[in-house]
BALOBA-1460 file (C-alpha; in Angstrom, 3 decimals):
// residues 161
<rec num="1" residu="m" x="-177.175" y="-89.985" z="-78.904"/>
<rec num="2" residu="s" x="-175.984" y="-90.801" z="-82.382"/>
<rec num="3" residu="v" x="-172.292" y="-90.869" z="-83.156"/>
<rec num="4" residu="i" x="-172.511" y="-87.723" z="-85.278"/>
<rec num="5" residu="a" x="-174.331" y="-85.850" z="-82.519"/>
<rec num="6" residu="d" x="-171.732" y="-87.059" z="-80.016"/>
<rec num="7" residu="i" x="-168.898" y="-85.871" z="-82.270"/>
<rec num="8" residu="a" x="-170.528" y="-82.456" z="-82.581"/>
<rec num="9" residu="a" x="-171.092" y="-82.334" z="-78.819"/>
<rec num="10" residu="t" x="-167.426" y="-83.189" z="-78.240"/>
<rec num="11" residu="y" x="-166.422" y="-79.910" z="-79.859"/>
<rec num="12" residu="r" x="-168.457" y="-78.103" z="-77.186"/>
<rec num="13" residu="r" x="-167.992" y="-80.270" z="-74.085"/>
<rec num="14" residu="p" x="-165.626" y="-83.220" z="-74.547"/>
<rec num="15" residu="r" x="-165.664" y="-84.260" z="-70.890"/>
<rec num="16" residu="r" x="-169.421" y="-84.698" z="-70.856"/>
<rec num="17" residu="v" x="-169.381" y="-86.927" z="-73.941"/>
<rec num="18" residu="v" x="-166.556" y="-89.133" z="-72.658"/>
<rec num="19" residu="a" x="-168.277" y="-89.407" z="-69.273"/>
<rec num="20" residu="r" x="-171.433" y="-90.599" z="-71.036"/>
<rec num="21" residu="l" x="-169.428" y="-93.144" z="-73.038"/>
<rec num="22" residu="l" x="-167.826" y="-94.453" z="-69.849"/>
<rec num="23" residu="l" x="-171.212" y="-94.738" z="-68.141"/>
<rec num="24" residu="n" x="-172.286" y="-97.215" z="-70.843"/>
<rec num="25" residu="g" x="-170.036" y="-99.771" z="-69.159"/>
<rec num="26" residu="k" x="-166.906" y="-101.547" z="-70.292"/>
<rec num="27" residu="r" x="-167.872" y="-102.530" z="-73.802"/>
<rec num="28" residu="e" x="-164.868" y="-103.570" z="-75.827"/>
<rec num="29" residu="d" x="-167.035" y="-103.930" z="-78.913"/>
<rec num="30" residu="s" x="-167.870" y="-100.233" z="-78.726"/>
<rec num="31" residu="a" x="-164.235" y="-99.294" z="-78.153"/>
<rec num="32" residu="l" x="-163.142" y="-101.366" z="-81.140"/>
<rec num="33" residu="a" x="-165.908" y="-99.922" z="-83.335"/>
<rec num="34" residu="i" x="-164.851" y="-96.385" z="-82.383"/>
<rec num="35" residu="l" x="-161.218" y="-97.221" z="-83.110"/>
<rec num="36" residu="m" x="-161.923" y="-98.863" z="-86.460"/>
<rec num="37" residu="g" x="-164.203" y="-96.000" z="-87.484"/>
<rec num="38" residu="s" x="-161.473" y="-93.487" z="-86.741"/>
<rec num="39" residu="c" x="-158.908" y="-95.568" z="-88.633"/>
<rec num="40" residu="i" x="-161.231" y="-95.789" z="-91.639"/>
<rec num="41" residu="f" x="-161.643" y="-92.012" z="-91.618"/>
<rec num="42" residu="a" x="-157.864" y="-91.600" z="-91.375"/>
<rec num="43" residu="f" x="-157.422" y="-93.927" z="-94.362"/>
<rec num="44" residu="v" x="-160.041" y="-92.075" z="-96.391"/>
<rec num="45" residu="s" x="-158.344" y="-88.789" z="-95.536"/>
<rec num="46" residu="q" x="-155.157" y="-90.061" z="-97.177"/>
<rec num="47" residu="m" x="-156.820" y="-90.750" z="-100.534"/>
<rec num="48" residu="p" x="-156.671" y="-87.230" z="-102.053"/>
<rec num="49" residu="n" x="-153.020" y="-86.812" z="-101.099"/>
<rec num="50" residu="l" x="-152.107" y="-90.255" z="-102.428"/>
<rec num="51" residu="a" x="-153.945" y="-89.535" z="-105.695"/>
<rec num="52" residu="r" x="-152.003" y="-86.277" z="-106.015"/>
<rec num="53" residu="k" x="-148.731" y="-88.042" z="-105.297"/>
<rec num="54" residu="a" x="-149.493" y="-90.812" z="-107.801"/>
<rec num="55" residu="h" x="-150.316" y="-88.262" z="-110.480"/>
<rec num="56" residu="l" x="-147.335" y="-85.984" z="-109.871"/>
<rec num="57" residu="d" x="-144.730" y="-88.722" z="-109.330"/>
<rec num="58" residu="g" x="-146.076" y="-91.229" z="-111.842"/>
<rec num="59" residu="q" x="-146.554" y="-93.908" z="-109.199"/>
<rec num="60" residu="e" x="-149.238" y="-96.570" z="-109.146"/>
<rec num="61" residu="l" x="-152.212" y="-95.339" z="-107.079"/>
<rec num="62" residu="n" x="-153.370" y="-98.832" z="-106.121"/>
<rec num="63" residu="m" x="-150.026" y="-99.621" z="-104.510"/>
<rec num="64" residu="l" x="-150.127" y="-96.402" z="-102.492"/>
<rec num="65" residu="l" x="-153.715" y="-97.044" z="-101.417"/>
<rec num="66" residu="g" x="-152.914" y="-100.637" z="-100.486"/>
<rec num="67" residu="g" x="-150.055" y="-99.554" z="-98.269"/>
<rec num="68" residu="a" x="-152.174" y="-96.885" z="-96.588"/>
<rec num="69" residu="l" x="-155.031" y="-99.349" z="-96.105"/>
<rec num="70" residu="f" x="-152.741" y="-101.904" z="-94.514"/>
<rec num="71" residu="g" x="-151.211" y="-99.273" z="-92.261"/>
<rec num="72" residu="w" x="-154.456" y="-97.720" z="-91.057"/>
<rec num="73" residu="i" x="-156.607" y="-100.846" z="-90.773"/>
<rec num="74" residu="f" x="-154.096" y="-103.384" z="-89.452"/>
<rec num="75" residu="i" x="-151.078" y="-101.610" z="-87.972"/>
<rec num="76" residu="a" x="-152.570" y="-98.397" z="-86.537"/>
<rec num="77" residu="p" x="-155.116" y="-100.166" z="-84.276"/>
<rec num="78" residu="l" x="-152.344" y="-102.243" z="-82.705"/>
<rec num="79" residu="m" x="-150.233" y="-99.140" z="-82.173"/>
<rec num="80" residu="l" x="-153.160" y="-97.198" z="-80.728"/>
<rec num="81" residu="y" x="-153.970" y="-100.002" z="-78.291"/>
<rec num="82" residu="t" x="-150.321" y="-99.893" z="-77.207"/>
<rec num="83" residu="v" x="-150.407" y="-96.107" z="-76.792"/>
<rec num="84" residu="s" x="-153.581" y="-96.345" z="-74.722"/>
<rec num="85" residu="w" x="-152.016" y="-98.974" z="-72.466"/>
<rec num="86" residu="l" x="-148.897" y="-96.851" z="-71.970"/>
<rec num="87" residu="t" x="-151.124" y="-93.852" z="-71.246"/>
<rec num="88" residu="h" x="-152.932" y="-95.930" z="-68.646"/>
<rec num="89" residu="l" x="-149.638" y="-96.807" z="-66.967"/>
<rec num="90" residu="v" x="-148.511" y="-93.173" z="-66.903"/>
<rec num="91" residu="a" x="-151.884" y="-92.007" z="-65.569"/>
<rec num="92" residu="r" x="-151.729" y="-94.584" z="-62.777"/>
<rec num="93" residu="l" x="-148.155" y="-93.564" z="-61.934"/>
<rec num="94" residu="i" x="-149.182" y="-89.941" z="-61.465"/>
<rec num="95" residu="g" x="-152.160" y="-90.761" z="-59.278"/>
<rec num="96" residu="g" x="-155.024" y="-91.567" z="-61.618"/>
<rec num="97" residu="e" x="-157.684" y="-93.950" z="-60.371"/>
<rec num="98" residu="g" x="-159.184" y="-95.211" z="-63.612"/>
<rec num="99" residu="d" x="-158.748" y="-98.414" z="-65.547"/>
<rec num="100" residu="s" x="-157.264" y="-99.143" z="-68.942"/>
<rec num="101" residu="f" x="-160.690" y="-99.065" z="-70.591"/>
<rec num="102" residu="g" x="-160.915" y="-95.365" z="-69.781"/>
<rec num="103" residu="a" x="-157.575" y="-94.783" z="-71.494"/>
<rec num="104" residu="r" x="-158.756" y="-96.685" z="-74.565"/>
<rec num="105" residu="i" x="-162.045" y="-94.821" z="-74.828"/>
<rec num="106" residu="s" x="-160.306" y="-91.468" z="-74.303"/>
<rec num="107" residu="l" x="-157.797" y="-92.079" z="-77.084"/>
<rec num="108" residu="f" x="-160.145" y="-93.785" z="-79.516"/>
<rec num="109" residu="w" x="-162.902" y="-91.204" z="-79.034"/>
<rec num="110" residu="a" x="-160.407" y="-88.360" z="-79.493"/>
<rec num="111" residu="m" x="-159.353" y="-89.926" z="-82.795"/>
<rec num="112" residu="l" x="-162.948" y="-90.311" z="-83.975"/>
<rec num="113" residu="s" x="-164.034" y="-86.866" z="-82.787"/>
<rec num="114" residu="a" x="-161.132" y="-85.183" z="-84.557"/>
<rec num="115" residu="s" x="-161.878" y="-87.092" z="-87.782"/>
<rec num="116" residu="p" x="-163.636" y="-84.150" z="-89.495"/>
<rec num="117" residu="l" x="-160.404" y="-82.209" z="-89.173"/>
<rec num="118" residu="i" x="-158.255" y="-85.084" z="-90.414"/>
<rec num="119" residu="l" x="-160.572" y="-85.340" z="-93.426"/>
<rec num="120" residu="l" x="-160.099" y="-81.606" z="-94.016"/>
<rec num="121" residu="n" x="-156.356" y="-82.133" z="-93.682"/>
<rec num="122" residu="g" x="-156.499" y="-84.836" z="-96.349"/>
<rec num="123" residu="l" x="-158.475" y="-82.626" z="-98.708"/>
<rec num="124" residu="t" x="-156.041" y="-79.774" z="-98.160"/>
<rec num="125" residu="a" x="-153.087" y="-82.075" z="-98.831"/>
<rec num="126" residu="g" x="-154.731" y="-83.419" z="-101.981"/>
<rec num="127" residu="f" x="-155.954" y="-80.177" z="-103.515"/>
<rec num="128" residu="i" x="-153.391" y="-77.637" z="-102.327"/>
<rec num="129" residu="g" x="-150.397" y="-79.784" z="-101.432"/>
<rec num="130" residu="p" x="-147.585" y="-78.761" z="-99.113"/>
<rec num="131" residu="s" x="-148.379" y="-75.222" z="-98.014"/>
<rec num="132" residu="p" x="-148.999" y="-73.035" z="-94.975"/>
<rec num="133" residu="a" x="-152.696" y="-73.956" z="-95.271"/>
<rec num="134" residu="l" x="-151.848" y="-77.641" z="-94.853"/>
<rec num="135" residu="n" x="-149.673" y="-76.833" z="-91.852"/>
<rec num="136" residu="l" x="-152.471" y="-74.769" z="-90.309"/>
<rec num="137" residu="v" x="-155.063" y="-77.510" z="-90.748"/>
<rec num="138" residu="g" x="-152.621" y="-80.092" z="-89.358"/>
<rec num="139" residu="i" x="-151.932" y="-77.964" z="-86.294"/>
<rec num="140" residu="l" x="-155.655" y="-77.377" z="-85.844"/>
<rec num="141" residu="w" x="-156.266" y="-81.139" z="-85.955"/>
<rec num="142" residu="l" x="-153.488" y="-81.757" z="-83.432"/>
<rec num="143" residu="v" x="-154.801" y="-79.118" z="-81.023"/>
<rec num="144" residu="f" x="-158.343" y="-80.488" z="-81.089"/>
<rec num="145" residu="f" x="-157.146" y="-84.087" z="-80.856"/>
<rec num="146" residu="l" x="-155.010" y="-83.324" z="-77.798"/>
<rec num="147" residu="w" x="-157.820" y="-81.319" z="-76.207"/>
<rec num="148" residu="f" x="-160.271" y="-84.210" z="-76.644"/>
<rec num="149" residu="w" x="-157.758" y="-86.818" z="-75.490"/>
<rec num="150" residu="i" x="-156.612" y="-84.951" z="-72.378"/>
<rec num="151" residu="s" x="-160.194" y="-84.071" z="-71.466"/>
<rec num="152" residu="g" x="-161.177" y="-87.719" z="-71.799"/>
<rec num="153" residu="l" x="-158.253" y="-88.845" z="-69.670"/>
<rec num="154" residu="f" x="-159.224" y="-86.357" z="-66.996"/>
<rec num="155" residu="v" x="-162.734" y="-87.804" z="-66.895"/>
<rec num="156" residu="a" x="-161.492" y="-91.399" z="-66.923"/>
<rec num="157" residu="y" x="-158.829" y="-91.001" z="-64.223"/>
<rec num="158" residu="w" x="-159.409" y="-87.946" z="-62.074"/>
<rec num="159" residu="s" x="-163.095" y="-87.101" z="-61.945"/>
<rec num="160" residu="k" x="-165.481" y="-88.754" z="-59.523"/>
<rec num="161" residu="q" x="-168.382" y="-90.357" z="-61.335"/>
């Protein structure tokens, strides 16, 4: 399936999509592509809010965008790899039988699958600013992200394939 179809399918049945991704074998190139795609979407989602901040505070937009780019493209992937490794250790400690690749795919795919909501969050932050609507969209993103991540971890560590 295409990535867009897989993202849409994740909103219906996240375990099935992650199971299919894991059946493709341990492909670090795919994991890295998923991670970088999600980081690019997260960076793009910051643009409206940064433009609003630059306009309202009189700051230089290019500096704000450069900092966000550096953070999302260089720092965030390293942090997410670390989080996935720690998740792998915790899953193994509580009886999971998967490998660290499953933890990476679960986390990275959850990030990519929740990217439509993080883009909506960025638009809300840019056009409306701090408000209950922004809080609602942020909570919605968090709920879906955690649902996708936990479902993926369940498939990677506790389901028999």
